[in-house]
VODRENTI-540756 format. One record per atom (N, C-alpha, C, O): residue in three letters; x, y, z. Coordinates in pm, whole numbers, plus 50000, padded with zeros to 5 digits. Layout:
BEGIN
ALAXYZ ...
This chain:
BEGIN
UNK503485102548036 UNK504035089148109 UNK504365089348245 UNK505235096748292 UNK503655080948314 UNK504135081648461 UNK505305069748492 UNK505185057648472 UNK506405076648545 UNK507575067548599 UNK507225064348714 UNK506755072448794 UNK507415051548739 UNK506935044048878 UNK508225037948929 UNK508865029648865 UNK508565042949052 UNK509835037449121 UNK509125029949244 UNK508605035549341 UNK509225015349219 UNK508435006649311 UNK509284992949339 UNK510404989649302 UNK508304985949419 UNK508744972049450 UNK507314964549495 UNK506344970349543 UNK507404951749472 UNK505984944449496 UNK505734943449649 UNK505854932549705 UNK505354955749722 UNK504924955349842 UNK503594960049857 UNK503124965549758 UNK502824959149962 UNK501384964549952 UNK501414980549937 UNK500394985849893 UNK502354987649965 UNK502345002049924 UNK502545003349787 UNK501945011649719 UNK503524994049737 UNK503714995949582 UNK502554990949514 UNK502154996549412 UNK501954980549562 UNK500664975649453 UNK499634984949480 UNK498704984549399 UNK499534993149570 UNK498485004449571 UNK498565012249427 UNK497645013349347 UNK499675016349416 UNK499885024849288 UNK499835017049172 UNK499305022049072 UNK500355004449167 UNK500274995449045 UNK498914995049005 UNK498514997248891 UNK498174991849111 UNK496614990049086 UNK495945002449039 UNK495175001448943 UNK496155015149099 UNK495365027349059 UNK495975029748925 UNK495235034248837 UNK497105027648900 UNK497445031848737 UNK496825022048645 UNK496635025048527 UNK496495010248693 UNK496014999948582 UNK494325003848586 UNK493685003848480 UNK493775006748696 UNK492455011448697 UNK492125024448620 UNK491105025748552 UNK493045033448636 UNK492875045248555 UNK493345045848413 UNK493265056248348 UNK493855034048364 UNK494465032648213 UNK495445042948186 UNK495465048648077 UNK496215045448273 UNK497585056248253 UNK498725047948198 UNK499015036748240 UNK499325054348100 UNK500585048848069 UNK501615049748152 UNK501955061148184 UNK502295039448201 UNK503375040448288 UNK504655030448264 UNK504595020948186 UNK505705033448334 UNK506845026748325 UNK507465025748453 UNK507675035248528 UNK507795011548476 UNK508365007348616 UNK509675007148629 UNK510345001748541 UNK510275013148744 UNK511635013748776 UNK511875004948883 UNK511725010848990 UNK512214992348895 UNK512354984449037 UNK513344991149122 UNK514464994649086 UNK512844992449239 UNK513844996349355 UNK513844985249457 UNK512924983549537 UNK514984977349451 UNK514874966049527 UNK515544970949672 UNK516704974349698 UNK514314970049759 UNK514524976249893 UNK515284965149992 UNK515674968550104 UNK515434953049947 UNK516284944050009 UNK517794945149986 UNK518604940650067 UNK518104950749881 UNK519534955649832 UNK519834968149859 UNK521004971449846 UNK519054975949896 UNK519374990249942 UNK519254999749833 UNK519785010849847 UNK518584996749724 UNK518195006049612 UNK517565020449664 UNK517875031749624 UNK516785017549746 UNK516155032049827 UNK517025041349880 UNK516605052149920 UNK518275038149885 UNK519135047549945 UNK519985054849833 UNK520805063549861 UNK519775051049721 UNK520725057149595 UNK520245072049575 UNK519035074149574 UNK521105082249560 UNK520955095949557 UNK519645098349457 UNK518705105349491 UNK519715092049336 UNK518665095249240 UNK517375092249292 UNK516465099949261 UNK517105081449373 UNK515985077649424 UNK515595085749538 UNK514415089049550 UNK516545089549631 UNK516285100249740 UNK515765113649692 UNK514985120049762 UNK516165118049575 UNK515985130849518 UNK514455131049478 UNK513995141849440 UNK513735121549482 UNK512375121149456 UNK511475114549568 UNK510245115449559 UNK512125107649679 UNK511625099749763 UNK512515103749892 UNK513215094649936 UNK512565114849953 UNK513525118050082 UNK513335108650202 UNK514175106950291 UNK512295103550195 UNK512035092950320 UNK512465078950287 UNK512295069450363 UNK513055078050165 UNK513755065650126 UNK512655051550129 UNK513035040050150 UNK511265055750105 UNK510495045450098 UNK509845045549948 UNK509765055249873 UNK509405031949923 UNK508725032149801 UNK507355032449818 UNK506955027149921 UNK506405038149734 UNK506645039449588 UNK506835054449569 UNK506415062449653 UNK507415057749469 UNK507355071849416 UNK507225070949291 UNK507515060749228 UNK506625084949226 UNK506435087949090 UNK506925100049044 UNK507115109749117 UNK507185099848896 UNK507385111748828 UNK506425111648716 UNK506415102248637 UNK505615121548706 UNK504675123648608 UNK505265134948482 UNK505495146748510 UNK505415130648377 UNK506335139148298 UNK505425150148255 UNK505895160748215 UNK504075147748262 UNK503245160148238 UNK502305163148353 UNK501175158848373 UNK503035171648425 UNK502315173848562 UNK501235184848534 UNK500895188748422 UNK500695189648666 UNK499585198048639 UNK499745211048556 UNK498745216148505 UNK501135217348541 UNK501235229648456 UNK502185224348344 UNK503045231948302 UNK502075211848294 UNK502605208448182 UNK504245205448207 UNK504985202248113 UNK504725207148349 UNK506085202748382 UNK506055191148446 UNK504985187648496 UNK507105183648458 UNK507215170848550 UNK506925173948690 UNK507235184948735 UNK506365165248760 UNK506375165748909 UNK506635153048954 UNK506285143248888 UNK507315151749077 UNK507705139749145 UNK506895140049270 UNK506575150549324 UNK506585128249314 UNK505715126049436 UNK506225114349511 UNK506725104849451 UNK506125114649652 UNK506315100049723 UNK505075100849823 UNK504255110049827 UNK505095089549900 UNK503995084949984 UNK502885081649903 UNK502345089949830 UNK502475068749914 UNK501535061049837 UNK500225068949854 UNK499635071449749 UNK499625073449975 UNK498315080949976 UNK498315092649887 UNK497315093949817 UNK499355102449875 UNK499535113849801 UNK499515109849665 UNK498805116549590 UNK500185099749617 UNK500055093849481 UNK498655090949450 UNK498155095349346 UNK497905082849546 UNK496595078849485 UNK495795090949459 UNK495235091749350 UNK495625102649565 UNK495265114149546 UNK495405121849419 UNK494445126949360 UNK496785122649377 UNK497235129249273 UNK496675122349140 UNK496165129049051 UNK496815107949132 UNK496375102249019 UNK494715103449007 UNK494155104948898 UNK494025102749132 UNK492605106249120 UNK492335119949064 UNK491455122448982 UNK493075127449110 UNK492795141449043 UNK492995143948905 UNK492255150148828 UNK494285137348879 UNK494645139448742 UNK493625131848626 UNK493525135448509 UNK493035122548678 UNK492175113448570 UNK490575117148610 UNK489695115148526 UNK490295122048725 UNK488855123348772 UNK488275110448801 UNK487055109248788 UNK489025099848840 UNK488495087548861 UNK488675084449001 UNK489625090149056 UNK487845075149083 UNK487945067849192 UNK487985076449314 UNK488395072249423 UNK487485089849292 UNK487265098349401 UNK486165106549383 UNK486275115649301 UNK484815104649462 UNK483665113449427 UNK483975128549415 UNK484725134549492 UNK483375133649318 UNK483515147649307 UNK482615158149415 UNK482935169649448 UNK481685152049448 UNK480825157549557 UNK481545156749682 UNK482245147249714 UNK481295170249774 UNK482075172149888 UNK481795160549994 UNK482815156250048 UNK480735155450028 UNK480225147250121 UNK480925133550069 UNK481595127350151 UNK480825129049951 UNK481355115949908 UNK482705115649901 UNK483335105449927 UNK483325127649861 UNK484935127849885 UNK485485126250028 UNK486535120150047 UNK484865131150116 UNK485285129750252 UNK485095118450318 UNK485845114750409 UNK483875110850270 UNK483675097650306 UNK484875088550268 UNK485365081450355 UNK485335088550153 UNK486535082450102 UNK487725086250161 UNK488505077650201 UNK488015100250176 UNK489135101850228 UNK489395098550391 UNK490555096950430 UNK488375097750474 UNK488515093750586 UNK488955080850606 UNK489625077850705 UNK488535070550496 UNK489185055950507 UNK490355055950440 UNK491115046650467 UNK490765065250344 UNK492135065150299 UNK493155068150423 UNK494215061950437 UNK492765076850500 UNK493595080350621 UNK493585068750721 UNK494565065250786 UNK492325062850727 UNK492435051750823 UNK493495041150775 UNK494215035850859 UNK493615037650630 UNK494615030050595 UNK496005035350610 UNK496885027350642 UNK496275047150592 UNK497735052950608 UNK498015054850748 UNK499165053050789 UNK497105058050825 UNK497535058550962 UNK497275047651058 UNK497765048851170 UNK496545036951029 UNK496215024751094 UNK496625012751018 UNK497645006851052 UNK495985009050925 UNK496034995750838 UNK497514993150815 UNK498014982550852 UNK498255003050750 UNK499534999250695 UNK500484997950808 UNK501244988350820 UNK500445007950892 UNK501675009551012 UNK501424996851102 UNK502374990351146 UNK500194993951125 UNK499954982951239 UNK500024969351172 UNK500684960651230 UNK499444966551057 UNK499774953650996 UNK501224952350952 UNK501684941050933 UNK502034963850932 UNK503464961850900 UNK504164956451022 UNK504964947051020 UNK503744963851141 UNK504404958351271 UNK503884943351301 UNK504594935551364 UNK502824940351262 UNK502334925451289 UNK503274917051191 UNK503834907151237 UNK503454920151074 UNK504384914250990 UNK505764914151056 UNK506394903651065 UNK506244925551100 UNK507634925051148 UNK507834914151264 UNK508664905151255 UNK507054915951368 UNK507364909651489 UNK506844893551478 UNK507234885351561 UNK505954889551369 UNK505524876451363 UNK506474869051277 UNK506744857151294 UNK507054877951170 UNK507654869351040 UNK509234872851053 UNK510054863751043 UNK509704888151078 UNK510884889351040 UNK511814893651158 UNK513004895151132 UNK511384895551280 UNK512184900251389 UNK512994887751426 UNK512474876551430 UNK514314890051454 UNK515194879851479 UNK514964874151624 UNK515494863451655 UNK514244880551707 UNK513984874551854 UNK512354875151834 UNK511804884251772 UNK511684864851893 UNK510414863451901 UNK509884868952042 UNK510064862652147 UNK509254880552036 UNK509044887252154 UNK507444886452191 UNK506664894152136 UNK507064878252274 UNK505574875652297 UNK504644887652311 UNK503534887752259 UNK505144897852383 UNK504444910452401 UNK504204916452267 UNK503064919452233 UNK505134918152198 UNK505064925452060 UNK503974918851967 UNK503104925251909 UNK504134904451960 UNK503424896551859 UNK501894897951925 UNK500954900951852 UNK501724895752054 UNK500314896452095 UNK499704911352064 UNK498604913052012 UNK500554921152101 UNK500194937452080 UNK499734936851943 UNK498534939151930 UNK500444934051829 UNK500084937451705 UNK499104928151619 UNK498454931251519 UNK499174915251689 UNK498284905051634 UNK496884909551678 UNK495974909351596 UNK496674913551806 UNK495464918351853 UNK494954931251783 UNK493754933551771 UNK495944939651738 UNK495484951551680 UNK495214948651536 UNK494314955551488 UNK495764940151454 UNK495434936151320 UNK493904929751334 UNK493064931751246 UNK493674923351428 UNK492324916151433 UNK491304927451474 UNK490174927051424 UNK491594936351549 UNK490744948851567 UNK490544956651444 UNK489374959751417 UNK491504960551362 UNK491534966551246 UNK490434959851145 UNK489554966151086 UNK490684945551138 UNK489774937151049 UNK488484938351088 UNK487614939151002 UNK488134938651234 UNK486974939151274 UNK486124952951240 UNK484914952951215 UNK487094966751243 UNK486404977951189 UNK485974976851050 UNK484884981551014 UNK486714971350976 UNK486704971050822 UNK485324960850814 UNK484374964150743 UNK485304951350876 UNK484134941050850 UNK482854948750896 UNK481854948150825 UNK482834955751009 UNK481614962051046 UNK481274973850946 UNK480094975350916 UNK482154981550895 UNK481934990650792 UNK481264984350674 UNK480264989850628 UNK481764972850619 UNK481154966450515 UNK479774960150522 UNK479074958850422 UNK479444956650633 UNK478134953050685 UNK477064961650650 UNK475874958450652 UNK477584974250613 UNK476504985250584 UNK476534991750469 UNK475584998750434 UNK477714990250390 UNK477874996450265 UNK478784987750161 UNK479444978850214 UNK478884988950044 UNK479284980149965 UNK480854981749966 UNK481574971749969 UNK481384994449964 UNK482744994849957 UNK483065006550083 UNK482245013850137 UNK484415005750107 UNK484875013850221 UNK484295028550232 UNK483765033550331 UNK484525034350109 UNK484135049550100 UNK482775051550075 UNK482405063250080 UNK481795041750046 UNK480495041650022 UNK480085031749909 UNK480555020449898 UNK479135037449825 UNK478435027549731 UNK479465025349604 UNK479305015549530 UNK480455034249584 UNK481405030149458 UNK482725026749524 UNK483085029949637 UNK483395019749432 UNK484905014849446 UNK485515028349437 UNK485095037249363 UNK486625029449523 UNK487525041649553 UNK488865038949566 UNK489295027449568 UNK489525048249575 UNK491025047449608 UNK491225043349762 UNK492285039249807 UNK490035045249837 UNK490065036949991 UNK490265023649965 UNK491255018350016 UNK489475016549890 UNK489415003049864 UNK490994998049822 UNK491644989149877 UNK491305005149728 UNK492785003949646 UNK493765003949756 UNK494604994949762 UNK493725012849840 UNK494775015249960 UNK494605004150049 UNK495644998650083 UNK493374998850100 UNK493424988150188 UNK493674974950141 UNK494304966350201 UNK493134973950028 UNK493144957749964 UNK494514950449970 UNK494554938750009 UNK495654957249931 UNK496924949749926 UNK497414943950052 UNK498004933150057 UNK497114953250176 UNK497404950250290 UNK496834938350360 UNK497484932150445 UNK495714935350325 UNK494864921950363 UNK495284910750294 UNK494774900450337 UNK496124909350191 UNK496524897650116 UNK497294888750217 UNK497244876450207 UNK498004894950314 UNK498734885450396 UNK498094882950520 UNK498784882850621 UNK496914881150528 UNK496074880050653 UNK496754868450737 UNK496914870050858 UNK497194856050671 UNK497574846450750 UNK498814851450835 UNK498854849350956 UNK499754857450774 UNK500864863550827 UNK500734873750954 UNK501594876451037 UNK499294878950941 UNK499144888851046 UNK498234880751155 UNK497594887651234 UNK498144869051163 UNK497344860951272 UNK496044860951264 UNK495384856351357 UNK495404866351145 UNK494094865951119 UNK493524855051042 UNK494154849850950 UNK492244850951080 UNK491404840551004 UNK490194848050920 UNK489134851750969 UNK490524849150804 UNK489654856950711 UNK488274853150720 UNK487374861350700 UNK488044839950752 UNK486494837050776 UNK485814841950878 UNK484594840550883 UNK486504848550976 UNK485954854251105 UNK485324866351059 UNK484514872351130 UNK485664870650935 UNK485074885350901 UNK484464884750771 UNK485084889350675 UNK483214879150755 UNK482424875550636 UNK482244887950547 UNK482484886550427 UNK481864899850592 UNK481654911450513 UNK483034915550448 UNK483154918350329 UNK483954915650528 UNK485244919650473 UNK485764909050363 UNK486394912950265 UNK485474895650387 UNK485904885750292 UNK485304887050146 UNK485914886550040 UNK483944888650168 UNK483054890950053 UNK483614902649961 UNK483644900949840 UNK484084915250020 UNK484624926249956 UNK485934923449909 UNK486394929249811 UNK486564914949973 UNK487944911649954 UNK488064903149820 UNK488994904549740 UNK487084894749806 UNK487054883549712 UNK486634888949590 UNK487034883949485 UNK485704900849592 UNK485034907449462 UNK486374918049432 UNK486614919949313 UNK487034923149504 UNK488094931249448 UNK489154923849394 UNK489764928849300 UNK489534911249442 UNK490444904249388 UNK490224898949237 UNK491124895849159 UNK488914898549213 UNK488544893749078 UNK488754905148974 UNK488824901848855 UNK488864918949009 UNK488934930248915 UNK490294926848811 UNK491414923748853 UNK490004927748706 UNK491264927448602 UNK492234935348627 UNK493374931048612 UNK492004948348669 UNK492844956548688 UNK493744955648812 UNK494914959548815 UNK493074949948913 UNK493704945149025 UNK494644934349015 UNK495694934449078 UNK494254923648926 UNK495114912948901 UNK496204917648835 UNK497324913448865 UNK496024926848736 UNK497234931348644 UNK498284939848756 UNK499494938148761 UNK497704947048822 UNK498644954748928 UNK499354946449011 UNK500514949749035 UNK498874935549067 UNK499584927649151 UNK500444919149089 UNK501074911049158 UNK500644919448933 UNK501654911348874 UNK502814918648838 UNK503814913848785 UNK502584934348880 UNK503904943248854 UNK504934937848939 UNK504754935249058 UNK506054936148874 UNK507364931748945 UNK507074919449019 UNK508034915049083 UNK506004912849026 UNK505764900349111 UNK506894890349091 UNK507084882649185 UNK507674889148987 UNK508654878648967 UNK509944883849043 UNK510894875949044 UNK510084894849098 UNK511244901249156 UNK511234898749306 UNK512264899549372 UNK509984895649364 UNK509934895249503 UNK510664882049559 UNK510764871749492 UNK511124883449680 UNK511884872149740 UNK511664873849883 UNK511284884649929 UNK511914863049959 UNK511664864350100 UNK512984870650161 UNK514124866050149 UNK512584882550231 UNK513644892450304 UNK514064886050428 UNK513874891250538 UNK514744872850409 UNK515104866650543 UNK516624865650558 UNK517034860850664 UNK517514869650464 UNK519084868750473 UNK519414881150554 UNK518654890750566 UNK520594880150608 UNK521044889450714 UNK521344902850642 UNK521104913050707 UNK521864904250511 UNK522004914950442 UNK520704923150429 UNK520694935150456 UNK519764917650393 UNK518284922150360 UNK517774930250495 UNK517264941350500 UNK518084921250603 UNK517624926150755 UNK518094937950786 UNK517414947350829 UNK519534937950760 UNK520354952350790 UNK519844961350724 UNK519584972050779 UNK519554958950582 UNK519254970050501 UNK517834976150552 UNK517734988250574 UNK516764967250571 UNK515484971250600 UNK515334975450739 UNK514574985050754 UNK515944969950861 UNK515614971650987 UNK516924974951079 UNK516864975351202 UNK518014976851011 UNK519184979551089 UNK519484993551080 UNK518725002951058 UNK521054993451104 UNK521615006951096 UNK521505015750976 UNK521605028050979 UNK521275007850859 UNK521275015850747 UNK520025024550740 UNK519945033250653 UNK519025022550830 UNK517905029350815 UNK518125044350869 UNK517555053950816 UNK519055045950986 UNK519265055251062 UNK520335065651019 UNK520485076351077 UNK521115061350904 UNK522345069050874 UNK521885079450812 UNK520815079050751 UNK522795092450821 UNK522475103650789 UNK522725105650638 UNK523835103450590 UNK521685109850562 UNK522025112050402 UNK521625125850339 UNK521855128150221 
């Protein structure tokens, strides 16, 4: 059994989708990031960076439980555990891994900043909005160019690279992007959105999500609570 500590965000959805694609048994424990659940000692014990998602596999590599945080590390772990969604050959594996790192180092952080300054920031800062909107559009362009030459991000087969990137692009309107401007990306996006496992993964905790616009949630997510010593 995989114990999943998560919330319905792009990073959470990566792991939900991966579990569904792999057919692994899992149980979800909601971590309400707007209410501050991510700072609870029990959660910090398995996710010291106080971010979702995190997992505990009750049957780890040596038969003992193992806990992991960071969504990219979790995707790699689940791929290794099941032998799915990551090529076994060296060339194919690294083709996928570079696009997984592209998501972890670029797509997630930059689109997250676009969301923040366009939607959540209490002050509308034109420089920040322009900076991160332009970066969002640049990243969409990189993906679109890649998908003009290959079926999936990591090559001819669907992989953890696609699972990592897809949830971040669902909010393209909030990022100041027009999806129709990126036809190769749009075709890939629409195909992945139709996968039954993806649809099931996106339903995990979907009913719990709410707009993070009240002052308490803002303080928890973006304020002093984030820098307190724990």
